[in-house]
C-alpha positions in Angstrom: 23.1 -6.9 -2.7 19.8 -5.6 -1.3 19.0 -7.0 2.2 15.5 -7.8 1.0 16.8 -10.5 -1.3 19.4 -12.2 0.9 17.1 -15.1 1.6 16.0 -15.7 -2.0 17.5 -18.2 -4.3 16.9 -16.2 -7.4 17.9 -12.6 -7.9 16.3 -9.8 -9.8 17.3 -9.4 -13.4 17.4 -5.8 -14.3 15.9 -4.9 -17.7 17.9 -2.6 -20.0 17.4 1.1 -19.5 16.1 3.0 -22.5 16.8 6.7 -22.7 13.7 8.7 -23.5 14.2 12.2 -24.9 12.2 14.9 -26.6 12.4 18.6 -27.1 9.0 20.1 -26.5 8.1 21.7 -23.2 5.3 20.3 -21.1 1.9 22.1 -20.9 1.3 22.8 -17.2 -1.5 20.5 -16.0 -2.2 18.0 -13.2 -0.3 20.1 -10.8 -1.5 18.4 -7.6 -1.3 14.7 -7.0 -3.7 13.6 -4.3 -5.2 16.3 -2.2 -7.6 19.0 -3.3 -5.4 21.6 -1.7 -2.3 22.8 -3.8 11.7 -4.8 13.7 14.9 -4.5 13.1 16.3 -7.9 13.8 19.1 -6.5 15.9 19.3 -3.7 18.5 16.7 -2.2 20.7 13.5 -0.8 19.2 12.8 2.9 19.9 9.9 3.8 22.2 7.2 6.2 21.1 6.5 9.3 23.2 3.4 10.9 21.7 0.8 13.4 22.8 -2.4 12.3 24.0 -4.6 -16.3 -5.0 -6.7 -18.6 -3.3 -5.3 -16.8 -0.4 -8.1 -14.5 0.7 -10.7 -14.6 3.4 -12.9 -12.1 5.2 -13.8 -12.8 8.8 -17.1 -11.6 10.3 -15.9 -9.8 13.4 -18.6 -8.9 15.9 -17.7 -6.3 18.4 -19.1 -5.4 21.8 -18.5 -1.7 21.9 -18.5 -1.7 25.7 -16.2 -4.6 26.3 -14.3 -4.7 23.0 -14.5 -8.5 22.9 -14.7 -10.4 19.6 -16.2 -13.5 18.1 -15.0 -15.2 14.9 -17.7 -16.4 12.6 -16.1 -19.0 10.2 -15.4 -22.7 9.9 -12.6 -22.7 12.4 -12.9 -23.5 16.1 -13.9 -20.4 18.2 -13.5 -22.0 21.6 -11.1 -19.3 22.7 -13.2 -16.4 21.5 -15.8 -14.8 23.7 -19.3 -15.0 22.0 -21.0 -11.7 22.4 -23.4 -11.6 19.4 -24.9 -13.6 16.6 -25.5 -12.4 13.0 -27.0 -13.6 9.7 -24.8 -11.3 7.7 -23.5 -12.9 4.5 -19.8 -12.6 3.7 -19.5 -11.3 0.1 -18.1 -13.6 -2.5 -14.3 -13.7 -2.5 -11.9 -16.5 -3.4 -11.7 -18.8 -0.5 -8.5 -20.0 1.0 -7.7 -23.7 0.7 -7.4 -25.5 4.0 -3.9 -25.3 5.3 -2.1 -28.6 5.8 -1.9 -29.6 9.4 1.5 -29.1 11.0 1.1 -32.3 13.1 3.4 -30.8 15.8 6.4 -30.7 13.5 9.0 -28.0 14.0 9.3 -25.7 11.0 10.1 -22.2 9.8 8.0 -20.5 7.1 9.6 -17.4 5.4 7.6 -15.1 3.1 8.6 -11.8 1.5 6.3 -8.8 1.6 6.3 -5.6 -0.4 4.1 -2.5 0.0 4.0 0.1 -2.8 2.8 3.7 -2.3 0.4 5.8 -4.3 -0.4 4.7 -7.9 -1.7 8.0 -9.4 -2.9 8.2 -13.0 -3.0 11.8 -14.1 -4.6 12.7 -17.4 -1.3 13.0 -19.2 -0.6 9.4 -18.1 -3.8 8.2 -19.6 -2.9 10.0 -22.9 0.6 8.4 -22.6 -1.0 4.9 -22.3 -3.1 5.6 -25.4 0.0 6.7 -27.3 1.8 3.5 -26.3 -1.1 1.1 -27.2 -0.4 -1.6 -29.7 -1.9 -4.7 -31.2 -5.5 -3.4 -30.9 -5.1 -2.2 -27.3 -6.9 0.9 -26.1 -4.3 1.6 -23.5 -0.8 0.3 -22.6 0.0 1.0 -19.0 2.0 -2.2 -18.6 5.2 -0.7 -20.1 5.2 2.0 -17.3 5.9 -0.8 -14.8 8.3 -3.1 -16.7 11.4 -2.1 -14.7 9.8 -3.0 -11.4 8.0 -6.1 -12.6 10.7 -8.6 -11.6 10.9 -7.2 -8.1 7.1 -7.3 -7.6 6.7 -10.7 -9.1 9.5 -12.2 -7.0 7.8 -11.1 -3.8 5.4 -13.6 -2.1 2.8 -10.9 -1.1 2.6 -7.5 -2.7 0.3 -4.6 -1.9 -0.3 -1.3 -3.7 -2.4 1.8 -3.0 -4.6 2.4 -6.0 -5.1 6.2 -5.5 -7.3 6.9 -8.5 -10.6 5.1 -8.8 -11.7 2.6 -11.5 -15.1 4.2 -11.6 -16.2 2.6 -14.9 -16.7 3.5 -18.6 -20.0 5.3 -17.8 -17.8 8.2 -16.5 -15.2 10.0 -18.7 -11.6 9.1 -18.0 -10.1 11.9 -16.1 -7.1 13.0 -14.1 -6.8 15.6 -11.3 -8.9 16.7 -9.4 -11.7 14.1 -9.9 -9.9 11.0 -11.2 -11.3 8.1 -13.2 -8.7 5.6 -14.4 -9.2 3.0 -17.2 -9.5 -0.6 -16.0 -6.4 -1.4 -18.1 -4.3 0.2 -15.4 -5.7 -2.2 -12.9 -5.0 -5.1 -15.2 -1.4 -3.9 -15.5 -1.0 -3.8 -11.7 -2.3 -7.3 -11.4 -0.2 -8.6 -14.3 3.0 -7.4 -12.7 2.2 -9.3 -9.4 0.2 -7.2 -7.0 -2.0 -9.3 -4.7 -3.6 -6.8 -2.3 -5.3 -3.6 -3.5 -6.0 -0.7 -1.2 -8.6 1.9 -2.2 -9.1 3.8 1.1 -7.9 7.3 0.2 -9.1 10.8 -0.4 -10.0 10.2 -4.0 -12.3 7.3 -3.4 -15.5 9.5 -4.0 -14.1 11.4 -7.0 -17.0 10.0 -9.1 -19.5 9.9 -6.3 -21.4 7.0 -4.7 -21.9 5.2 -8.1 -18.2 5.5 -9.0 -17.3 4.2 -5.5 -19.6 1.2 -5.9 -18.2 0.5 -9.4 -14.7 0.7 -8.0 -15.5 -1.9 -5.3 -17.3 -4.2 -7.6 -14.6 -4.1 -10.2 -11.9 -5.2 -7.7 -14.1 -7.8 -6.0 -14.3 -9.6 -9.4 -10.5 -9.8 -9.7 -8.2 -12.4 -8.2 -6.9 -10.0 -5.5 -7.8 -9.1 -2.0 -9.5 -5.7 -1.8 -9.1 -3.6 1.3 -10.4 -0.2 2.2 -13.8 -0.2 0.3 -17.1 -1.2 1.9 -20.6 -1.7 0.6 -22.3 -1.5 4.1 -21.7 -1.6 7.8 -21.6 -5.4 7.9 -19.0 -5.3 5.2 -17.0 -2.8 7.1 -16.8 -5.1 10.1 -15.6 -8.0 8.0 -11.9 -8.1 8.8 -9.9 -8.9 5.6 -7.5 -11.9 6.1 -4.8 -12.9 3.7 -3.5 -16.4 4.0 -0.4 -17.9 2.3 1.6 -21.0 3.1 0.3 -21.3 6.6 0.7 -17.6 7.5 -2.3 -15.3 8.0 -2.3 -11.5 8.0 -5.3 -9.3 9.0 -5.6 -6.0 7.2 -7.3 -2.7 8.2 -7.3 0.4 6.1 -8.4 4.0 6.7 -8.4 7.5 5.1 -8.3 11.0 6.6 -10.7 12.5 4.1 -12.6 12.3 0.8 -11.8 15.8 -0.2 -15.1 17.2 1.1 -17.3 14.9 -1.0 -19.8 12.9 1.0 -22.0 9.9 0.4 -25.7 10.5 0.1 -27.5 10.4 3.4 -29.4 7.2 2.4 -26.3 5.4 1.2 -25.4 2.2 3.0 -21.8 2.4 1.8 -19.0 3.1 4.3 -16.0 5.4 4.1 -13.3 4.1 6.5 -12.4 7.4 8.2 -9.5 7.1 10.7 -11.2 8.4 13.8 -9.4 7.2 16.9 -12.3 5.3 18.4 -12.9 3.3 15.2 -9.2 2.5 14.8 -8.9 1.3 18.3 -12.1 -0.8 18.2 -11.2 -2.5 14.9 -7.6 -3.1 15.9 -8.7 -4.8 19.1 -11.1 -6.9 17.1 -8.7 -7.9 14.4 -5.6 -8.6 16.6 -6.7 -12.2 17.6 -7.7 -13.3 14.2 -4.4 -13.7 12.4 -0.7 -14.2 12.9 0.0 -10.6 12.1 -2.0 -7.3 11.8 -1.1 -4.7 9.2 -2.8 -1.3 9.0 -2.7 0.9 5.9 -3.2 4.6 6.7 -3.9 7.4 4.2 -3.0 10.4 6.4 -0.6 13.3 7.0 0.2 16.5 5.1 1.1 16.6 1.4 4.7 17.4 0.5 5.7 17.5 4.2 8.5 15.2 5.2 7.6 15.0 8.9 4.7 13.1 10.4 2.1 15.4 12.1 0.7 15.1 15.6 -2.5 13.4 14.4 -0.4 10.7 12.7 1.7 10.1 15.8 -1.3 9.9 18.1 -3.1 7.4 15.9 0.2 5.4 15.6 0.4 5.3 19.4 -3.1 3.8 19.6 -2.1 1.1 17.1 1.2 0.4 18.8 -0.6 0.1 22.2 -3.0 -2.5 20.7 -0.5 -4.8 19.0 -0.4 -3.7 15.4 2.7 -5.3 13.7 3.1 -3.0 10.7 1.7 0.5 9.9 2.0 1.5 6.2 1.5 5.2 5.6 0.4 6.8 2.3 -0.7 10.3 1.0 2.0 12.9 1.7 3.7 12.0 -1.7 7.1 12.2 -0.1 9.0 10.1 2.4 8.3 10.4 6.1 10.1 8.6 8.9 10.3 4.8 9.0 11.1 3.3 12.4 10.7 0.4 14.8 8.9 1.1 18.1 8.4 -1.0 21.3 5.0 -2.2 22.2 3.5 -2.8 25.7 3.1 -6.5 24.9 6.9 -6.8 24.4 6.7 -6.9 20.6 7.8 -4.3 18.1 5.8 -2.3 15.5 7.3 -1.2 12.2 6.0 2.2 11.2 6.5 3.8 7.8 4.6 7.1 8.2 4.8 7.7 4.4 6.5 5.7 1.6 5.6 8.3 -1.1 4.4 7.8 -4.6 5.0 4.7 -6.7 4.2 6.5 -9.9 2.6 9.8 -10.8 2.9 12.9 -13.1 3.1 15.4 -10.3 5.2 18.5 -10.9 7.6 18.5 -8.0 11.0 16.9 -8.1 10.4 15.5 -4.6 7.3 13.7 -5.8 9.2 11.7 -8.3 10.8 9.5 -5.6 9.0 6.9 -3.5 9.7 3.6 -2.0 8.7 0.0 -1.6 8.5 -1.1 2.1 9.9 -4.6 2.1 10.5 -7.2 4.7 10.4 -10.9 5.5 7.6 -12.6 7.5 9.0 -15.5 9.5 6.7 -18.0 11.3 8.6 -20.4 13.5 6.8 -23.4 15.0 8.5 -25.4 17.8 6.9 -27.7 20.3 3.5 -27.0 18.9 3.8 -23.2 19.6 4.2 -20.7 16.8 5.7 -17.2 16.7 5.5 -14.9 13.7 7.9 -12.0 13.3 9.0 -9.3 10.9 12.7 -9.3 9.8 15.0 -7.6 7.3 12.9 -4.5 6.9 14.0 -2.3 4.1 12.9 0.6 1.9 13.7 0.1 -1.7 13.4 3.6 -3.4 11.7 3.8 -6.8 11.9 6.7 -9.3 9.3 8.0 -11.7 10.8 9.2 -15.0 9.2 11.0 -18.0 10.5 12.8 -21.0 10.4 16.5 -21.8 6.7 16.2 -23.0 5.7 14.5 -19.7 5.2 11.3 -21.7 7.1 8.0 -21.7 6.2 7.5 -18.0 8.3 4.8 -16.3 9.0 3.7 -12.8 12.5 2.5 -12.0 14.2 1.0 -8.9 16.4 3.9 -8.1 19.6 1.8 -7.9 19.0 1.0 -11.5 18.3 4.6 -12.5 21.3 6.5 -13.9 22.7 10.1 -13.9 22.5 10.0 -17.7 18.8 9.2 -17.7 18.2 11.9 -15.0 19.6 14.5 -17.4 16.7 13.8 -19.7 14.0 14.0 -17.1 11.2 16.4 -18.1 10.6 17.4 -14.5 13.3 20.0 -14.9 10.7 22.1 -16.8 8.6 22.5 -13.7 11.2 22.1 -10.9 14.7 23.2 -11.5 15.9 21.7 -8.2 15.9 18.3 -9.9 19.0 16.3 -10.4 20.2 12.7 -9.7 22.1 13.9 -6.6 19.1 15.9 -5.3 17.0 12.8 -5.3 19.7 10.6 -3.8 20.2 13.2 -1.0 16.4 13.2 -0.3 16.5 9.4 0.1 19.5 9.5 2.5 18.1 12.4 4.5 14.6 11.0 5.1 15.1 7.2 5.3 17.2 5.9 8.3 20.3 4.1 7.1 19.2 0.8 8.8 16.4 0.6 6.1 18.7 1.3 3.1 21.0 -0.9 1.1 24.8 -0.3 1.0 24.2 1.6 -2.3 23.2 4.6 -0.2 26.0 4.4 2.3 29.0 5.1 -0.1 
């Protein structure tokens, strides 16, 4: 049994596996995926040694750049916050969180499950595949690509995904690599299977320029999800996103290393959340007091490299030093290290430097495997005081499969994937290293055993 489900009353029902086969070879295309260039509840946490849906709110966070003090601007008491500025900024429309019932001093424990999925990348062959699979008057059917992970995502209380390829709108042609534009039907599929939080801070967010970026933001702001990583102006950028559910609040920050050399026009008010150290430190300090937990999503690192680079580690140190609870890494398209580290405040930070792809049509065997970062959020109230912690952290590997024509795209939980199905995987046409055992060995090599189920320990 997976650790992630040990506190749930209902278990995942695995849908039947259908073997997809064909005999035609794939036409080489869409070679690159993203870049333009081809606590643990037991034991001591490791220290870092680095070189130098009525659940959503956005908090206006006003920051004194010199003193790094913050003020909350909302309907709650701010007596403990230091008032440093005032503003007339309007918070954009977003579904408001209902008032939480008062605890009235009662002792209680709230337990929620959380899942973070890696890069959702829609290459042109996948758009064609969705057209081929459409039925009953549909233009596209992306939903079937996710059917074998749907039970897992839906059973999770809070689920986040990185939408790597922009929903830039019908005014632009649908396209894959290198300048993506994905049909909105893919977004609807992601929401249908249960994703609550959508991250768009990545190096493809300007693939269709400023207009495509604005369309992408406005599309998601109309949906019943929390959007992170996209900002219409500076005031919007300083509005810390807060997700609330069942009395637990989580602040989210999100950054990217690049936009592939594409820049906003000089007169644009929109903001790209680049992960420079000063900005990260300033916003982390601003966000930390606003919620029970603080999660940061980072689009960073080197593609197809299994080791975090120095820039990643230095930024992680800044976040650890300033009380971030979870760091969720995207972009390398492969696994990088997951670990617990000790914080100066006595807490622990869970760092997943990269959880790889959720689904893509990249041409490397190592790009077919990614993972869901899963854990429990546990808020305990006793004597009027509350403590919120992360428990039962786990990586659940997921596998992208396609047939010999690079069609029939499907993402599976790897434990439900089979050696027989692997023998029909069309990736062998572009990477002959591929095999079921090759993928399983990658998982075991690059994910510490404490984050894996017993399936990987036999």
